[in-house]
Structures are given as C-alpha cells and as structure tokens.
TIVO-2410 file (N, C-alpha, C; in nm, 3 decimals):
# residues 174
REC num residu      c1      c2      c3 atome chaine
REC   1      M   0.065  -0.101   0.004     N      A
REC   1      M   0.010   0.015   0.012    CA      A
REC   1      M   0.086   0.138  -0.017     C      A
REC   2      K   0.197   0.132   0.074     N      A
REC   2      K   0.288   0.229   0.082    CA      A
REC   2      K   0.350   0.265  -0.042     C      A
REC   3      K   0.382   0.157  -0.105     N      A
REC   3      K   0.462   0.186  -0.241    CA      A
REC   3      K   0.362   0.251  -0.338     C      A
REC   4      Q   0.238   0.218  -0.347     N      A
REC   4      Q   0.131   0.246  -0.427    CA      A
REC   4      Q   0.101   0.415  -0.396     C      A
REC   5      I   0.081   0.443  -0.274     N      A
REC   5      I   0.077   0.586  -0.245    CA      A
REC   5      I   0.193   0.659  -0.267     C      A
REC   6      L   0.305   0.613  -0.240     N      A
REC   6      L   0.442   0.691  -0.269    CA      A
REC   6      L   0.436   0.700  -0.426     C      A
REC   7      F   0.393   0.600  -0.491     N      A
REC   7      F   0.408   0.633  -0.657    CA      A
REC   7      F   0.304   0.733  -0.680     C      A
REC   8      V   0.179   0.743  -0.643     N      A
REC   8      V   0.094   0.846  -0.679    CA      A
REC   8      V   0.143   0.997  -0.640     C      A
REC   9      C   0.201   0.992  -0.532     N      A
REC   9      C   0.261   1.117  -0.484    CA      A
REC   9      C   0.389   1.151  -0.562     C      A
REC  10      I   0.466   1.060  -0.605     N      A
REC  10      I   0.591   1.107  -0.691    CA      A
REC  10      I   0.539   1.137  -0.827     C      A
REC  11      F   0.449   1.084  -0.873     N      A
REC  11      F   0.400   1.102  -1.015    CA      A
REC  11      F   0.347   1.230  -1.017     C      A
REC  12      C   0.258   1.267  -0.914     N      A
REC  12      C   0.207   1.420  -0.923    CA      A
REC  12      C   0.336   1.510  -0.917     C      A
REC  13      A   0.439   1.497  -0.830     N      A
REC  13      A   0.547   1.569  -0.808    CA      A
REC  13      A   0.623   1.582  -0.927     C      A
REC  14      V   0.653   1.457  -1.009     N      A
REC  14      V   0.723   1.460  -1.140    CA      A
REC  14      V   0.653   1.545  -1.242     C      A
REC  15      L   0.505   1.524  -1.248     N      A
REC  15      L   0.448   1.580  -1.353    CA      A
REC  15      L   0.447   1.741  -1.329     C      A
REC  16      C   0.435   1.789  -1.183     N      A
REC  16      C   0.466   1.927  -1.160    CA      A
REC  16      C   0.593   1.972  -1.212     C      A
REC  17      A   0.686   1.895  -1.184     N      A
REC  17      A   0.842   1.927  -1.193    CA      A
REC  17      A   0.857   1.938  -1.338     C      A
REC  18      E   0.815   1.835  -1.413     N      A
REC  18      E   0.844   1.844  -1.553    CA      A
REC  18      E   0.779   1.969  -1.625     C      A
REC  19      T   0.661   2.004  -1.572     N      A
REC  19      T   0.587   2.128  -1.648    CA      A
REC  19      T   0.667   2.254  -1.605     C      A
REC  20      A   0.701   2.274  -1.493     N      A
REC  20      A   0.797   2.367  -1.456    CA      A
REC  20      A   0.926   2.376  -1.523     C      A
REC  21      A   0.979   2.265  -1.537     N      A
REC  21      A   1.114   2.262  -1.616    CA      A
REC  21      A   1.111   2.297  -1.755     C      A
REC  22      Q   0.988   2.278  -1.810     N      A
REC  22      Q   0.960   2.297  -1.960    CA      A
REC  22      Q   0.931   2.447  -1.990     C      A
REC  23      G   0.939   2.536  -1.865     N      A
REC  23      G   0.899   2.679  -1.885    CA      A
REC  23      G   0.754   2.711  -1.900     C      A
REC  24      L   0.692   2.614  -1.846     N      A
REC  24      L   0.529   2.635  -1.831    CA      A
REC  24      L   0.484   2.677  -1.704     C      A
REC  25      Y   0.570   2.725  -1.606     N      A
REC  25      Y   0.525   2.760  -1.476    CA      A
REC  25      Y   0.404   2.839  -1.468     C      A
REC  26      T   0.312   2.814  -1.393     N      A
REC  26      T   0.200   2.884  -1.353    CA      A
REC  26      T   0.187   2.879  -1.204     C      A
REC  27      P   0.122   2.986  -1.156     N      A
REC  27      P   0.096   2.967  -1.000    CA      A
REC  27      P  -0.008   2.850  -0.990     C      A
REC  28      S  -0.113   2.811  -1.078     N      A
REC  28      S  -0.190   2.723  -1.041    CA      A
REC  28      S  -0.138   2.581  -1.031     C      A
REC  29      I  -0.022   2.562  -1.107     N      A
REC  29      I   0.059   2.429  -1.086    CA      A
REC  29      I   0.089   2.429  -0.930     C      A
REC  30      D   0.146   2.530  -0.872     N      A
REC  30      D   0.191   2.526  -0.745    CA      A
REC  30      D   0.075   2.518  -0.630     C      A
REC  31      Y  -0.050   2.570  -0.679     N      A
REC  31      Y  -0.164   2.552  -0.603    CA      A
REC  31      Y  -0.208   2.413  -0.601     C      A
REC  32      L  -0.210   2.349  -0.705     N      A
REC  32      L  -0.260   2.207  -0.723    CA      A
REC  32      L  -0.163   2.113  -0.649     C      A
REC  33      K  -0.044   2.147  -0.642     N      A
REC  33      K   0.066   2.068  -0.579    CA      A
REC  33      K   0.024   2.083  -0.412     C      A
REC  34      L  -0.022   2.181  -0.367     N      A
REC  34      L  -0.060   2.200  -0.239    CA      A
REC  34      L  -0.187   2.136  -0.221     C      A
REC  35      L  -0.268   2.108  -0.293     N      A
REC  35      L  -0.398   2.022  -0.282    CA      A
REC  35      L  -0.374   1.857  -0.257     C      A
REC  36      V  -0.246   1.825  -0.301     N      A
REC  36      V  -0.232   1.678  -0.289    CA      A
REC  36      V  -0.199   1.645  -0.135     C      A
REC  37      S  -0.271   1.592  -0.086     N      A
REC  37      S  -0.255   1.542   0.068    CA      A
REC  37      S  -0.215   1.400   0.093     C      A
REC  38      K  -0.099   1.366   0.110     N      A
REC  38      K  -0.056   1.240   0.136    CA      A
REC  38      K  -0.152   1.169   0.230     C      A
REC  39      Q  -0.193   1.247   0.355     N      A
REC  39      Q  -0.284   1.191   0.463    CA      A
REC  39      Q  -0.430   1.153   0.388     C      A
REC  40      L  -0.474   1.234   0.312     N      A
REC  40      L  -0.605   1.210   0.232    CA      A
REC  40      L  -0.601   1.093   0.152     C      A
REC  41      I  -0.506   1.085   0.076     N      A
REC  41      I  -0.489   0.956  -0.018    CA      A
REC  41      I  -0.465   0.819   0.080     C      A
REC  42      I  -0.405   0.825   0.179     N      A
REC  42      I  -0.379   0.714   0.259    CA      A
REC  42      I  -0.527   0.675   0.319     C      A
REC  43      K  -0.596   0.791   0.363     N      A
REC  43      K  -0.749   0.771   0.420    CA      A
REC  43      K  -0.830   0.713   0.322     C      A
REC  44      Y  -0.826   0.753   0.192     N      A
REC  44      Y  -0.914   0.690   0.091    CA      A
REC  44      Y  -0.862   0.547   0.082     C      A
REC  45      D  -0.740   0.521   0.066     N      A
REC  45      D  -0.691   0.365   0.038    CA      A
REC  45      D  -0.735   0.297   0.158     C      A
REC  46      R  -0.712   0.331   0.288     N      A
REC  46      R  -0.757   0.255   0.388    CA      A
REC  46      R  -0.899   0.220   0.401     C      A
REC  47      E  -0.992   0.327   0.362     N      A
REC  47      E  -1.133   0.302   0.346    CA      A
REC  47      E  -1.153   0.194   0.254     C      A
REC  48      L  -1.110   0.211   0.118     N      A
REC  48      L  -1.136   0.132   0.020    CA      A
REC  48      L  -1.092  -0.020   0.057     C      A
REC  49      S  -0.984  -0.027   0.107     N      A
REC  49      S  -0.920  -0.147   0.123    CA      A
REC  49      S  -0.968  -0.246   0.254     C      A
REC  50      G  -1.041  -0.175   0.341     N      A
REC  50      G  -1.086  -0.246   0.463    CA      A
REC  50      G  -0.998  -0.244   0.564     C      A
REC  51      D  -0.902  -0.140   0.565     N      A
REC  51      D  -0.826  -0.132   0.692    CA      A
REC  51      D  -0.885  -0.032   0.782     C      A
REC  52      T  -0.989   0.038   0.766     N      A
REC  52      T  -1.051   0.120   0.847    CA      A
REC  52      T  -1.201   0.148   0.799     C      A
REC  53      T  -1.300   0.199   0.870     N      A
REC  53      T  -1.438   0.211   0.824    CA      A
REC  53      T  -1.453   0.329   0.732     C      A
REC  54      A  -1.557   0.313   0.657     N      A
REC  54      A  -1.597   0.431   0.575    CA      A
REC  54      A  -1.746   0.446   0.583     C      A
REC  55      I  -1.787   0.581   0.581     N      A
REC  55      I  -1.923   0.604   0.560    CA      A
REC  55      I  -1.974   0.609   0.424     C      A
REC  56      V  -2.076   0.521   0.391     N      A
REC  56      V  -2.115   0.504   0.264    CA      A
REC  56      V  -2.272   0.500   0.271     C      A
REC  57      G  -2.335   0.599   0.202     N      A
REC  57      G  -2.489   0.603   0.210    CA      A
REC  57      G  -2.543   0.636   0.348     C      A
REC  58      G  -2.460   0.712   0.436     N      A
REC  58      G  -2.512   0.733   0.570    CA      A
REC  58      G  -2.462   0.623   0.653     C      A
REC  59      N  -2.422   0.527   0.626     N      A
REC  59      N  -2.402   0.397   0.716    CA      A
REC  59      N  -2.255   0.355   0.718     C      A
REC  60      T  -2.223   0.302   0.818     N      A
REC  60      T  -2.066   0.278   0.843    CA      A
REC  60      T  -2.046   0.131   0.798     C      A
REC  61      Y  -1.939   0.122   0.712     N      A
REC  61      Y  -1.916   0.000   0.666    CA      A
REC  61      Y  -1.757  -0.020   0.662     C      A
REC  62      R  -1.715  -0.152   0.670     N      A
REC  62      R  -1.579  -0.175   0.651    CA      A
REC  62      R  -1.574  -0.262   0.533     C      A
REC  63      I  -1.517  -0.231   0.418     N      A
REC  63      I  -1.515  -0.275   0.297    CA      A
REC  63      I  -1.417  -0.375   0.290     C      A
REC  64      L  -1.443  -0.500   0.343     N      A
REC  64      L  -1.347  -0.637   0.348    CA      A
REC  64      L  -1.296  -0.678   0.229     C      A
REC  65      S  -1.364  -0.669   0.138     N      A
REC  65      S  -1.334  -0.712   0.007    CA      A
REC  65      S  -1.406  -0.639  -0.117     C      A
REC  66      R  -1.347  -0.623  -0.239     N      A
REC  66      R  -1.412  -0.574  -0.351    CA      A
REC  66      R  -1.418  -0.665  -0.467     C      A
REC  67      E  -1.406  -0.789  -0.413     N      A
REC  67      E  -1.423  -0.905  -0.530    CA      A
REC  67      E  -1.545  -0.892  -0.585     C      A
REC  68      T  -1.550  -0.919  -0.714     N      A
REC  68      T  -1.672  -0.905  -0.811    CA      A
REC  68      T  -1.796  -0.959  -0.730     C      A
REC  69      N  -1.801  -1.075  -0.682     N      A
REC  69      N  -1.925  -1.115  -0.613    CA      A
REC  69      N  -1.914  -1.109  -0.453     C      A
REC  70      S  -1.834  -1.010  -0.410     N      A
REC  70      S  -1.854  -0.968  -0.278    CA      A
REC  70      S  -1.955  -0.869  -0.250     C      A
REC  71      P  -2.035  -0.897  -0.142     N      A
REC  71      P  -2.145  -0.813  -0.105    CA      A
REC  71      P  -2.086  -0.651  -0.084     C      A
REC  72      Y  -1.961  -0.633  -0.070     N      A
REC  72      Y  -1.906  -0.515  -0.046    CA      A
REC  72      Y  -1.862  -0.442  -0.174     C      A
REC  73      N  -1.853  -0.533  -0.296     N      A
REC  73      N  -1.823  -0.462  -0.404    CA      A
REC  73      N  -1.920  -0.357  -0.450     C      A
REC  74      P  -2.060  -0.357  -0.445     N      A
REC  74      P  -2.152  -0.229  -0.454    CA      A
REC  74      P  -2.114  -0.130  -0.365     C      A
REC  75      V  -2.084  -0.164  -0.240     N      A
REC  75      V  -2.053  -0.053  -0.151    CA      A
REC  75      V  -1.921   0.027  -0.183     C      A
REC  76      A  -1.832  -0.038  -0.255     N      A
REC  76      A  -1.723   0.015  -0.305    CA      A
REC  76      A  -1.747   0.130  -0.406     C      A
REC  77      A  -1.842   0.072  -0.505     N      A
REC  77      A  -1.885   0.155  -0.611    CA      A
REC  77      A  -1.966   0.280  -0.555     C      A
REC  78      Q  -2.054   0.264  -0.455     N      A
REC  78      Q  -2.128   0.370  -0.394    CA      A
REC  78      Q  -2.030   0.474  -0.347     C      A
REC  79      Y  -1.928   0.411  -0.260     N      A
REC  79      Y  -1.837   0.491  -0.203    CA      A
REC  79      Y  -1.755   0.617  -0.318     C      A
REC  80      I  -1.721   0.544  -0.441     N      A
REC  80      I  -1.653   0.606  -0.534    CA      A
REC  80      I  -1.756   0.698  -0.585     C      A
REC  81      Y  -1.888   0.675  -0.608     N      A
REC  81      Y  -1.982   0.753  -0.662    CA      A
REC  81      Y  -2.002   0.881  -0.576     C      A
REC  82      E  -2.013   0.852  -0.436     N      A
REC  82      E  -2.026   0.955  -0.339    CA      A
REC  82      E  -1.910   1.044  -0.339     C      A
REC  83      K  -1.809   1.000  -0.350     N      A
REC  83      K  -1.679   1.111  -0.342    CA      A
REC  83      K  -1.690   1.190  -0.470     C      A
REC  84      F  -1.712   1.137  -0.586     N      A
REC  84      F  -1.727   1.215  -0.705    CA      A
REC  84      F  -1.844   1.335  -0.677     C      A
REC  85      V  -1.949   1.282  -0.629     N      A
REC  85      V  -2.063   1.385  -0.609    CA      A
REC  85      V  -2.016   1.484  -0.503     C      A
REC  86      S  -1.957   1.461  -0.411     N      A
REC  86      S  -1.904   1.543  -0.303    CA      A
REC  86      S  -1.801   1.636  -0.354     C      A
REC  87      F  -1.753   1.607  -0.483     N      A
REC  87      F  -1.640   1.711  -0.536    CA      A
REC  87      F  -1.726   1.789  -0.639     C      A
REC  88      G  -1.853   1.782  -0.660     N      A
REC  88      G  -1.934   1.867  -0.735    CA      A
REC  88      G  -1.927   1.816  -0.877     C      A
REC  89      L  -1.907   1.685  -0.912     N      A
REC  89      L  -1.889   1.634  -1.045    CA      A
REC  89      L  -2.038   1.569  -1.089     C      A
REC  90      S  -2.035   1.554  -1.214     N      A
REC  90      S  -2.153   1.480  -1.253    CA      A
REC  90      S  -2.112   1.331  -1.243     C      A
REC  91      A  -2.188   1.253  -1.173     N      A
REC  91      A  -2.134   1.111  -1.158    CA      A
REC  91      A  -2.261   1.010  -1.213     C      A
REC  92      R  -2.220   0.901  -1.261     N      A
REC  92      R  -2.338   0.812  -1.291    CA      A
REC  92      R  -2.279   0.674  -1.284     C      A
REC  93      Y  -2.355   0.592  -1.271     N      A
REC  93      Y  -2.328   0.425  -1.277    CA      A
REC  93      Y  -2.353   0.370  -1.420     C      A
REC  94      Q  -2.272   0.298  -1.458     N      A
REC  94      Q  -2.285   0.234  -1.586    CA      A
REC  94      Q  -2.312   0.078  -1.550     C      A
REC  95      V  -2.448   0.042  -1.549     N      A
REC  95      V  -2.461  -0.117  -1.507    CA      A
REC  95      V  -2.456  -0.188  -1.647     C      A
REC  96      N  -2.363  -0.299  -1.638     N      A
REC  96      N  -2.350  -0.376  -1.767    CA      A
REC  96      N  -2.405  -0.512  -1.720     C      A
REC  97      S  -2.411  -0.551  -1.575     N      A
REC  97      S  -2.477  -0.659  -1.528    CA      A
REC  97      S  -2.473  -0.656  -1.372     C      A
REC  98      P  -2.539  -0.745  -1.307     N      A
REC  98      P  -2.566  -0.703  -1.161    CA      A
REC  98      P  -2.418  -0.714  -1.096     C      A
REC  99      T  -2.338  -0.777  -1.152     N      A
REC  99      T  -2.179  -0.778  -1.089    CA      A
REC  99      T  -2.079  -0.696  -1.169     C      A
REC 100      C  -2.118  -0.620  -1.265     N      A
REC 100      C  -2.044  -0.539  -1.331    CA      A
REC 100      C  -2.092  -0.406  -1.346     C      A
REC 101      V  -2.045  -0.312  -1.259     N      A
REC 101      V  -2.085  -0.169  -1.251    CA      A
REC 101      V  -1.968  -0.070  -1.258     C      A
REC 102      N  -1.973   0.012  -1.350     N      A
REC 102      N  -1.870   0.102  -1.355    CA      A
REC 102      N  -1.933   0.238  -1.298     C      A
REC 103      V  -1.822   0.321  -1.243     N      A
REC 103      V  -1.865   0.447  -1.193    CA      A
REC 103      V  -1.796   0.549  -1.285     C      A
REC 104      I  -1.867   0.650  -1.327     N      A
REC 104      I  -1.807   0.750  -1.412    CA      A
REC 104      I  -1.829   0.887  -1.364     C      A
REC 105      A  -1.737   0.968  -1.374     N      A
REC 105      A  -1.755   1.100  -1.340    CA      A
REC 105      A  -1.700   1.199  -1.462     C      A
REC 106      T  -1.776   1.304  -1.484     N      A
REC 106      T  -1.721   1.397  -1.588    CA      A
REC 106      T  -1.732   1.548  -1.539     C      A
REC 107      K  -1.650   1.624  -1.603     N      A
REC 107      K  -1.657   1.752  -1.595    CA      A
REC 107      K  -1.630   1.808  -1.739     C      A
REC 108      T  -1.731   1.868  -1.806     N      A
REC 108      T  -1.747   1.910  -1.934    CA      A
REC 108      T  -1.628   2.031  -1.969     C      A
REC 109      G  -1.567   2.019  -2.046     N      A
REC 109      G  -1.481   2.131  -2.123    CA      A
REC 109      G  -1.550   2.229  -2.161     C      A
REC 110      T  -1.464   2.357  -2.168     N      A
REC 110      T  -1.517   2.474  -2.216    CA      A
REC 110      T  -1.501   2.502  -2.355     C      A
REC 111      K  -1.400   2.462  -2.418     N      A
REC 111      K  -1.353   2.495  -2.553    CA      A
REC 111      K  -1.397   2.373  -2.652     C      A
REC 112      Y  -1.361   2.256  -2.599     N      A
REC 112      Y  -1.399   2.144  -2.669    CA      A
REC 112      Y  -1.469   2.045  -2.585     C      A
REC 113      P  -1.595   2.064  -2.563     N      A
REC 113      P  -1.651   1.976  -2.490    CA      A
REC 113      P  -1.689   1.838  -2.510     C      A
REC 114      N  -1.656   1.797  -2.650     N      A
REC 114      N  -1.694   1.653  -2.702    CA      A
REC 114      N  -1.562   1.576  -2.681     C      A
REC 115      K  -1.440   1.637  -2.681     N      A
REC 115      K  -1.315   1.564  -2.661    CA      A
REC 115      K  -1.301   1.545  -2.510     C      A
REC 116      Q  -1.230   1.413  -2.484     N      A
REC 116      Q  -1.217   1.385  -2.342    CA      A
REC 116      Q  -1.066   1.328  -2.303     C      A
REC 117      F  -1.041   1.380  -2.178     N      A
REC 117      F  -0.918   1.331  -2.114    CA      A
REC 117      F  -0.976   1.224  -2.011     C      A
REC 118      L  -0.936   1.097  -2.034     N      A
REC 118      L  -0.986   0.991  -1.948    CA      A
REC 118      L  -0.882   0.924  -1.858     C      A
REC 119      I  -0.918   0.912  -1.743     N      A
REC 119      I  -0.830   0.853  -1.651    CA      A
REC 119      I  -0.906   0.718  -1.587     C      A
REC 120      F  -0.859   0.611  -1.578     N      A
REC 120      F  -0.916   0.474  -1.548    CA      A
REC 120      F  -0.840   0.405  -1.445     C      A
REC 121      A  -0.930   0.346  -1.346     N      A
REC 121      A  -0.873   0.241  -1.253    CA      A
REC 121      A  -0.966   0.137  -1.226     C      A
REC 122      H  -0.946   0.024  -1.207     N      A
REC 122      H  -1.048  -0.071  -1.150    CA      A
REC 122      H  -1.063  -0.072  -1.012     C      A
REC 123      Y  -1.168  -0.088  -0.946     N      A
REC 123      Y  -1.192  -0.088  -0.789    CA      A
REC 123      Y  -1.212  -0.213  -0.740     C      A
REC 124      D  -1.225  -0.333  -0.834     N      A
REC 124      D  -1.227  -0.454  -0.776    CA      A
REC 124      D  -1.097  -0.517  -0.723     C      A
REC 125      D  -1.094  -0.626  -0.637     N      A
REC 125      D  -0.961  -0.661  -0.579    CA      A
REC 125      D  -0.967  -0.801  -0.581     C      A
REC 126      Y  -0.847  -0.859  -0.568     N      A
REC 126      Y  -0.816  -1.014  -0.565    CA      A
REC 126      Y  -0.698  -1.032  -0.472     C      A
REC 127      S  -0.708  -1.117  -0.382     N      A
REC 127      S  -0.583  -1.174  -0.314    CA      A
REC 127      S  -0.593  -1.328  -0.291     C      A
REC 128      R  -0.471  -1.382  -0.346     N      A
REC 128      R  -0.465  -1.533  -0.293    CA      A
REC 128      R  -0.403  -1.555  -0.162     C      A
REC 129      N  -0.347  -1.434  -0.107     N      A
REC 129      N  -0.275  -1.434   0.029    CA      A
REC 129      N  -0.371  -1.461   0.133     C      A
REC 130      S  -0.373  -1.576   0.204     N      A
REC 130      S  -0.470  -1.580   0.325    CA      A
REC 130      S  -0.442  -1.496   0.424     C      A
REC 131      V  -0.319  -1.455   0.447     N      A
REC 131      V  -0.262  -1.366   0.561    CA      A
REC 131      V  -0.282  -1.236   0.511     C      A
REC 132      D  -0.331  -1.196   0.418     N      A
REC 132      D  -0.324  -1.042   0.382    CA      A
REC 132      D  -0.456  -0.996   0.417     C      A
REC 133      T  -0.430  -0.891   0.538     N      A
REC 133      T  -0.550  -0.834   0.607    CA      A
REC 133      T  -0.606  -0.722   0.532     C      A
REC 134      I  -0.550  -0.677   0.438     N      A
REC 134      I  -0.617  -0.568   0.360    CA      A
REC 134      I  -0.590  -0.605   0.227     C      A
REC 135      P  -0.664  -0.695   0.158     N      A
REC 135      P  -0.636  -0.736   0.019    CA      A
REC 135      P  -0.697  -0.608  -0.063     C      A
REC 136      G  -0.614  -0.592  -0.159     N      A
REC 136      G  -0.645  -0.470  -0.248    CA      A
REC 136      G  -0.626  -0.322  -0.223     C      A
REC 137      A  -0.532  -0.319  -0.122     N      A
REC 137      A  -0.486  -0.197  -0.110    CA      A
REC 137      A  -0.399  -0.158  -0.224     C      A
REC 138      D  -0.318  -0.235  -0.248     N      A
REC 138      D  -0.228  -0.216  -0.391    CA      A
REC 138      D  -0.295  -0.254  -0.518     C      A
REC 139      D  -0.408  -0.332  -0.495     N      A
REC 139      D  -0.475  -0.387  -0.616    CA      A
REC 139      D  -0.621  -0.361  -0.600     C      A
REC 140      N  -0.696  -0.251  -0.642     N      A
REC 140      N  -0.635  -0.130  -0.703    CA      A
REC 140      N  -0.682  -0.003  -0.631     C      A
REC 141      A  -0.686  -0.014  -0.499     N      A
REC 141      A  -0.733   0.096  -0.420    CA      A
REC 141      A  -0.649   0.213  -0.457     C      A
REC 142      S  -0.521   0.183  -0.441     N      A
REC 142      S  -0.428   0.306  -0.455    CA      A
REC 142      S  -0.467   0.365  -0.582     C      A
REC 143      G  -0.489   0.281  -0.709     N      A
REC 143      G  -0.529   0.366  -0.827    CA      A
REC 143      G  -0.651   0.430  -0.843     C      A
REC 144      V  -0.748   0.385  -0.764     N      A
REC 144      V  -0.868   0.448  -0.747    CA      A
REC 144      V  -0.849   0.592  -0.666     C      A
REC 145      C  -0.759   0.572  -0.554     N      A
REC 145      C  -0.741   0.689  -0.480    CA      A
REC 145      C  -0.682   0.813  -0.563     C      A
REC 146      G  -0.583   0.764  -0.643     N      A
REC 146      G  -0.508   0.851  -0.728    CA      A
REC 146      G  -0.606   0.923  -0.824     C      A
REC 147      C  -0.702   0.854  -0.890     N      A
REC 147      C  -0.810   0.899  -0.964    CA      A
REC 147      C  -0.896   1.010  -0.890     C      A
REC 148      L  -0.921   0.975  -0.778     N      A
REC 148      L  -1.030   1.036  -0.697    CA      A
REC 148      L  -0.953   1.176  -0.672     C      A
REC 149      K  -0.839   1.162  -0.610     N      A
REC 149      K  -0.762   1.289  -0.590    CA      A
REC 149      K  -0.746   1.387  -0.708     C      A
REC 150      R  -0.700   1.324  -0.826     N      A
REC 150      R  -0.707   1.405  -0.937    CA      A
REC 150      R  -0.845   1.496  -0.970     C      A
REC 151      Q  -0.941   1.394  -0.966     N      A
REC 151      Q  -1.073   1.462  -0.997    CA      A
REC 151      Q  -1.098   1.580  -0.876     C      A
REC 152      E  -1.065   1.559  -0.777     N      A
REC 152      E  -1.097   1.653  -0.656    CA      A
REC 152      E  -0.995   1.765  -0.682     C      A
REC 153      C  -0.875   1.767  -0.711     N      A
REC 153      C  -0.793   1.876  -0.739    CA      A
REC 153      C  -0.827   1.975  -0.862     C      A
REC 154      F  -0.898   1.912  -0.957     N      A
REC 154      F  -0.949   1.983  -1.071    CA      A
REC 154      F  -1.075   2.026  -1.061     C      A
REC 155      R  -1.150   1.999  -0.955     N      A
REC 155      R  -1.294   2.030  -0.962    CA      A
REC 155      R  -1.323   2.177  -0.986     C      A
REC 156      H  -1.236   2.263  -0.930     N      A
REC 156      H  -1.271   2.408  -0.948    CA      A
REC 156      H  -1.209   2.475  -1.085     C      A
REC 157      S  -1.132   2.396  -1.157     N      A
REC 157      S  -1.058   2.446  -1.264    CA      A
REC 157      S  -1.125   2.449  -1.382     C      A
REC 158      T  -1.098   2.523  -1.474     N      A
REC 158      T  -1.175   2.537  -1.614    CA      A
REC 158      T  -1.073   2.461  -1.710     C      A
REC 159      H  -1.132   2.361  -1.794     N      A
REC 159      H  -1.054   2.284  -1.887    CA      A
REC 159      H  -1.123   2.320  -2.033     C      A
REC 160      I  -1.028   2.291  -2.119     N      A
REC 160      I  -1.082   2.325  -2.256    CA      A
REC 160      I  -1.149   2.187  -2.309     C      A
REC 161      T  -1.110   2.075  -2.252     N      A
REC 161      T  -1.162   1.933  -2.290    CA      A
REC 161      T  -1.238   1.880  -2.173     C      A
REC 162      Q  -1.322   1.767  -2.183     N      A
REC 162      Q  -1.387   1.722  -2.080    CA      A
REC 162      Q  -1.283   1.625  -2.010     C      A
REC 163      L  -1.308   1.639  -1.872     N      A
REC 163      L  -1.220   1.527  -1.789    CA      A
REC 163      L  -1.312   1.418  -1.743     C      A
REC 164      S  -1.276   1.290  -1.751     N      A
REC 164      S  -1.361   1.189  -1.709    CA      A
REC 164      S  -1.272   1.096  -1.643     C      A
REC 165      S  -1.344   1.040  -1.534     N      A
REC 165      S  -1.280   0.919  -1.455    CA      A
REC 165      S  -1.381   0.820  -1.461     C      A
REC 166      S  -1.324   0.693  -1.497     N      A
REC 166      S  -1.410   0.584  -1.515    CA      A
REC 166      S  -1.337   0.463  -1.418     C      A
REC 167      H  -1.427   0.415  -1.320     N      A
REC 167      H  -1.381   0.300  -1.220    CA      A
REC 167      H  -1.460   0.179  -1.260     C      A
REC 168      S  -1.414   0.075  -1.271     N      A
REC 168      S  -1.473  -0.047  -1.343    CA      A
REC 168      S  -1.445  -0.162  -1.214     C      A
REC 169      T  -1.537  -0.258  -1.257     N      A
REC 169      T  -1.517  -0.389  -1.179    CA      A
REC 169      T  -1.499  -0.496  -1.297     C      A
REC 170      R  -1.490  -0.610  -1.240     N      A
REC 170      R  -1.473  -0.735  -1.336    CA      A
REC 170      R  -1.351  -0.752  -1.398     C      A
REC 171      K  -1.237  -0.667  -1.387     N      A
REC 171      K  -1.125  -0.673  -1.452    CA      A
REC 171      K  -1.087  -0.810  -1.469     C      A
REC 172      R  -1.094  -0.909  -1.371     N      A
REC 172      R  -1.040  -1.040  -1.408    CA      A
REC 172      R  -1.143  -1.122  -1.476     C      A
REC 173      T  -1.268  -1.085  -1.472     N      A
REC 173      T  -1.360  -1.196  -1.542    CA      A
REC 173      T  -1.420  -1.124  -1.680     C      A
REC 174      G  -1.362  -1.019  -1.734     N      A
REC 174      G  -1.409  -0.968  -1.856    CA      A
REC 174      G  -1.480  -0.854  -1.837     C      A
***
C-alpha cells in the first residue's frame, strides 16, 4: 500500500516538476501541488481496502473485499460515486450486469466539450494471500485513490476538454 501511495505522490510531483522545467510555470500548478494531501490519499486507500471504516450512504461499513461477487463490491462503487458527487462532479453508474458496475464522473470542457481526457482504474480486488489483512490496498485501491484525488484537485478549474474518470469492476472476469 505504501509503495502505491508513494508512487501516486511521486507521479504528481514529477508531473509538476516536468511542467515547471519546460518553462510552463504557472501559479496554478503550485496551487494544485498544495492540494495533494498524502494523508487524504492514505485515508481513501484505507477506507477502500477495509483497513478502516468508511461512511457510505450514511452507514458505516468496513469494505472487507471488493471482489466481483462480494457484497462489499457495490458498497465500494457507491463510495466512489459519493466521492465524485461530493467534489461537485456529474457522476453516474454504468450497469453492465448485476456484478459489473462502472462508476463514471465527468466535468465538461469549455472549448472542446466533446473531446475527453480519460483516467481509469479498476476498483475490484483479488488476493490469494490468506494472511493479507487488507487485500486490494495495492490492487487497486491506490489507483482509485489517485483518480479520486485528481478529480478533486481539478474540480474548480476550467478545462478546454472534458475530464472523465472511469472506475470499473470485473477486471479479471471480462
């Protein structure tokens, strides 16, 4: 889990550093860097991986598994959906089957509203390690947390293209 969180933080830092190094410095980049909170990313990851409880739909849950057929998989989808809505984004479910539900959030662009920048992560998990107390922290709660944080950071900014996040389940079953 720590490796994945560190990767997300380093990725954001490198992206910002590369942008500054290319002579495209803007104060908004520094502002976005300040919005990336390691503690918040860890909190999201702990909630999605069952390491701690999460409030979903007004109820307290411990998301013990996000495997496709787990009763907690829909809870994880609702958790992601509620995060998107709390960021002021347009969110929706794409139901492909009872066990295959994607969560999609969008922010329409100003100049090219029909063009999209898409970021994707699967939210289901799987672990064959019977001693793993938080299966899915690295697979792929950390990826979902990175996507959530990205959408949260950009929620008040104006974009020329549409920003979309898609979180899917059933990665391993098709």
